[in-house]
ROMAR-664313 format. One line per field, with one value per residue (C-alpha): residue in three letters; chain; x, z, y. Coordinates in nm, 4 decimals. Layout:
ROMAR-664313
type = (ALA/...)
mol = (A/...)
u = (X/...)
w = (Z/...)
v = (Y/...)
//
This chain:
ROMAR-664313
type = (UNK/UNK/UNK/UNK/UNK/UNK/UNK/UNK/UNK/UNK/UNK/UNK/UNK/UNK/UNK/UNK/UNK/UNK/UNK/UNK/UNK/UNK/UNK/UNK/UNK/UNK/UNK/UNK/UNK/UNK/UNK/UNK/UNK/UNK/UNK/UNK/UNK/UNK/UNK/UNK/UNK/UNK/UNK/UNK/UNK/UNK/UNK/UNK/UNK/UNK/UNK/UNK/UNK/UNK/UNK/UNK/UNK/UNK/UNK/UNK/UNK/UNK/UNK/UNK/UNK/UNK/UNK/UNK/UNK/UNK/UNK/UNK/UNK/UNK/UNK/UNK/UNK/UNK/UNK/UNK/UNK/UNK/UNK/UNK/UNK/UNK/UNK/UNK/UNK/UNK/UNK/UNK/UNK/UNK/UNK/UNK/UNK/UNK/UNK/UNK/UNK/UNK/UNK/UNK/UNK/UNK/UNK/UNK/UNK/UNK/UNK/UNK/UNK/UNK/UNK/UNK/UNK/UNK/UNK/UNK/UNK/UNK/UNK/UNK/UNK/UNK/UNK/UNK/UNK/UNK/UNK/UNK/UNK/UNK/UNK/UNK/UNK/UNK/UNK/UNK/UNK/UNK/UNK/UNK/UNK/UNK/UNK/UNK/UNK/UNK/UNK/UNK/UNK/UNK/UNK/UNK/UNK/UNK/UNK/UNK/UNK/UNK/UNK/UNK/UNK/UNK/UNK/UNK/UNK/UNK/UNK/UNK/UNK/UNK/UNK/UNK/UNK/UNK/UNK/UNK/UNK)
mol = (A/A/A/A/A/A/A/A/A/A/A/A/A/A/A/A/A/A/A/A/A/A/A/A/A/A/A/A/A/A/A/A/A/A/A/A/A/A/A/A/A/A/A/A/A/A/A/A/A/A/A/A/A/A/A/A/A/A/A/A/A/A/A/A/A/A/A/A/A/A/A/A/A/A/A/A/A/A/A/A/A/A/A/A/A/A/A/A/A/A/A/A/A/A/A/A/A/A/A/A/A/A/A/A/A/A/A/A/A/A/A/A/A/A/A/A/A/A/A/A/A/A/A/A/A/A/A/A/A/A/A/A/A/A/A/A/A/A/A/A/A/A/A/A/A/A/A/A/A/A/A/A/A/A/A/A/A/A/A/A/A/A/A/A/A/A/A/A/A/A/A/A/A/A/A/A/A/A/A/A/A)
u = (-3.2586/-3.4297/-3.6893/-3.7516/-3.8092/-4.0478/-4.2444/-4.2669/-4.3843/-4.6443/-4.7844/-4.7749/-5.0008/-5.2323/-5.2464/-5.3668/-5.6085/-5.6607/-5.8438/-5.5086/-5.3648/-5.2490/-5.3699/-5.6693/-5.7129/-5.9808/-6.2846/-6.3343/-5.9724/-5.9986/-6.3044/-6.1470/-5.8369/-6.0371/-6.1336/-6.4789/-6.7361/-6.7857/-6.4126/-6.4272/-6.7536/-6.6991/-6.3426/-6.2671/-6.3231/-5.9679/-5.8373/-6.0035/-6.0252/-5.6449/-5.5846/-5.3213/-5.2356/-5.2334/-5.4231/-5.6249/-5.3113/-5.4344/-5.7348/-5.5318/-5.2156/-5.2281/-5.1646/-5.2080/-5.3155/-5.0365/-4.7522/-4.5670/-4.6326/-4.4640/-4.6142/-4.3520/-4.5030/-4.8300/-4.9693/-5.2636/-5.2833/-5.5798/-5.3992/-5.2743/-5.6264/-5.7909/-5.5333/-5.5716/-5.9488/-5.9327/-5.6751/-5.7039/-5.3778/-5.1598/-4.9063/-4.8963/-4.6390/-4.6997/-4.3960/-4.4052/-4.1629/-4.4392/-4.5124/-4.8344/-4.9766/-4.8885/-5.0445/-5.3720/-5.3520/-5.6315/-5.5069/-5.5635/-5.4610/-5.2664/-5.0983/-4.7758/-4.7002/-4.3338/-4.1857/-3.8896/-3.7561/-3.7759/-3.4048/-3.3121/-3.5727/-3.5443/-3.5870/-3.3507/-3.2784/-3.5300/-3.8044/-4.1062/-4.2615/-4.4321/-4.3250/-4.5389/-4.5813/-4.8564/-4.7138/-4.3718/-4.0947/-4.2333/-4.1824/-3.8191/-3.5040/-3.3257/-3.5301/-3.2450/-3.1660/-3.5321/-3.5588/-3.2348/-3.3760/-3.7007/-3.5057/-3.2940/-3.5933/-3.7661/-3.7324/-3.5989/-3.8813/-4.0707/-4.2695/-4.2473/-4.5571/-4.5928/-4.8139/-4.6422/-4.6738/-4.5015/-4.4054/-4.5127/-4.2513/-3.8824/-3.7130/-3.7075/-3.9790/-3.9550/-3.6993/-3.8477/-4.1148/-4.1860/-4.3220/-4.3750/-4.5983)
w = (11.6610/11.3206/11.4328/11.7546/11.5521/11.3219/11.6207/11.7759/11.4452/11.3939/11.7439/11.7038/11.4012/11.5983/11.8750/11.6188/11.4416/11.5856/11.2703/11.0864/11.2950/11.0819/11.3557/11.5826/11.8480/12.0442/12.2361/12.0478/12.1114/12.4797/12.5149/12.3087/12.5294/12.8496/12.9831/13.1305/13.0040/13.3634/13.3999/13.0912/13.1745/13.3152/13.1848/12.9312/12.5717/12.4921/12.6951/12.5130/12.1706/12.1328/12.3249/12.1526/12.4266/12.4194/12.7360/13.0262/13.2409/13.4855/13.5641/13.6777/13.8454/14.2154/14.3967/14.7590/14.6509/14.8255/14.5763/14.3589/14.0069/13.6732/13.3352/13.0600/12.7206/12.8615/12.5481/12.6579/12.9841/12.9913/13.2275/13.4469/13.4808/13.5533/13.8263/13.9792/13.9844/14.1328/14.3993/14.5489/14.7439/14.4381/14.3083/13.9310/13.6797/13.3079/13.0803/12.7018/12.4345/12.2188/12.3228/12.1168/12.3166/12.6485/12.5349/12.4842/12.8220/13.0474/13.3733/13.6990/14.0495/14.1206/13.7807/13.6746/13.2994/13.1937/12.8448/12.8107/12.6464/12.7911/12.7200/12.9507/13.2248/13.3833/13.7422/14.0269/14.1008/14.3232/14.2658/14.2145/14.3818/14.0540/13.6919/13.4031/13.0276/12.7831/12.4379/12.4433/12.3714/12.0316/11.9177/12.0237/11.9270/12.2539/12.4659/12.6971/12.7710/12.8430/13.0848/13.2568/13.3020/13.4437/13.6869/13.7864/13.8837/14.0731/14.4495/14.6209/14.6334/14.3631/14.0823/13.7038/13.4973/13.1222/12.8319/12.5062/12.1640/12.1416/11.8040/11.7554/11.4884/11.4518/11.2000/11.0990/10.9205/10.5415/10.3941/10.3549/10.6226/10.7939/11.1386/11.2121/10.9251)
v = (-8.5788/-8.5637/-8.8193/-8.6242/-8.3070/-8.4957/-8.6253/-8.2781/-8.1293/-8.4044/-8.3604/-7.9820/-8.0248/-8.2541/-7.9910/-7.7380/-7.9732/-8.3236/-8.4313/-8.4255/-8.7110/-9.0061/-9.2445/-9.2911/-9.0263/-8.8470/-8.9641/-9.2914/-9.3901/-9.2972/-9.5205/-9.8023/-9.8167/-9.8374/-9.4961/-9.5084/-9.2627/-9.1506/-9.0700/-8.8481/-8.6730/-8.3286/-8.3032/-8.0298/-8.1451/-8.0358/-8.3314/-8.6176/-8.4486/-8.4581/-8.7819/-8.9971/-9.2496/-9.6278/-9.7187/-9.5867/-9.6002/-9.3377/-9.5573/-9.8599/-9.7309/-9.8275/-9.4998/-9.3982/-9.0517/-8.8592/-8.9059/-8.6591/-8.7927/-8.7204/-8.8045/-8.8036/-8.7220/-8.5898/-8.4214/-8.2062/-8.3984/-8.6378/-8.8752/-8.5895/-8.4526/-8.7880/-8.8550/-8.5079/-8.5534/-8.9060/-8.8215/-8.4708/-8.5213/-8.5846/-8.3382/-8.3955/-8.2750/-8.3199/-8.2966/-8.2794/-8.1694/-8.0248/-7.6673/-7.6589/-7.9516/-7.7885/-7.4614/-7.6507/-7.8271/-7.6969/-7.5499/-7.7332/-7.6208/-7.9422/-7.9867/-7.8196/-7.8213/-7.8366/-7.8310/-8.0634/-8.3748/-8.7240/-8.7719/-8.4790/-8.4518/-8.1055/-8.2253/-8.3103/-8.6744/-8.8569/-8.5943/-8.8232/-9.1265/-9.2224/-9.1709/-9.2927/-9.2707/-9.3611/-9.4284/-9.2641/-9.5117/-9.6121/-9.2513/-9.2187/-9.4041/-9.3123/-9.5525/-9.6528/-9.2876/-9.2125/-9.5055/-9.3969/-9.0468/-9.1813/-9.3985/-9.0985/-8.8821/-9.1642/-9.1504/-9.4645/-9.7170/-9.5256/-9.6837/-9.6591/-9.7400/-9.7413/-9.8345/-9.9040/-10.0621/-10.3998/-10.5444/-10.9032/-10.9756/-10.9086/-10.6899/-10.3290/-10.1366/-10.1373/-9.8970/-9.5516/-9.5975/-9.2680/-9.3477/-8.9790/-8.8602)
//
């Protein structure tokens, strides 16, 4: 739980001032990972200024446009907004554990913002046809629990999509490494 608290505090600081992030974020990152300039144009600056994802996942997920969709670890909601804009029939729910990020998330008529943890999703079983995440598992040691929760809230025949960091070597980080600062 200490690591989870550290992650929430770090992202709370980024919500307040994105220039304090110890990693790439913002518009340049969004463009680097594949968002098109046209997809970002017209969206509130708040969305891409605090973007901390790993890919343009919302640009490549194959959706029919009528699903109920959950993003786990949504931050301020860039992916939620791009999906809601692309597919007017979607019902989108963005969940994040960091209240400061959700407080900065611009409102949208088809997006519901929920504060909660990925290890205890506050939804009934089989609630969503699509669940996705964009850089979540690397920040949490309870990966198996998170994946179980995502599977639980997926409707039968539903789809799980994710973008994640993959280590290219084995072993643990050096002693004393703080992944959350």
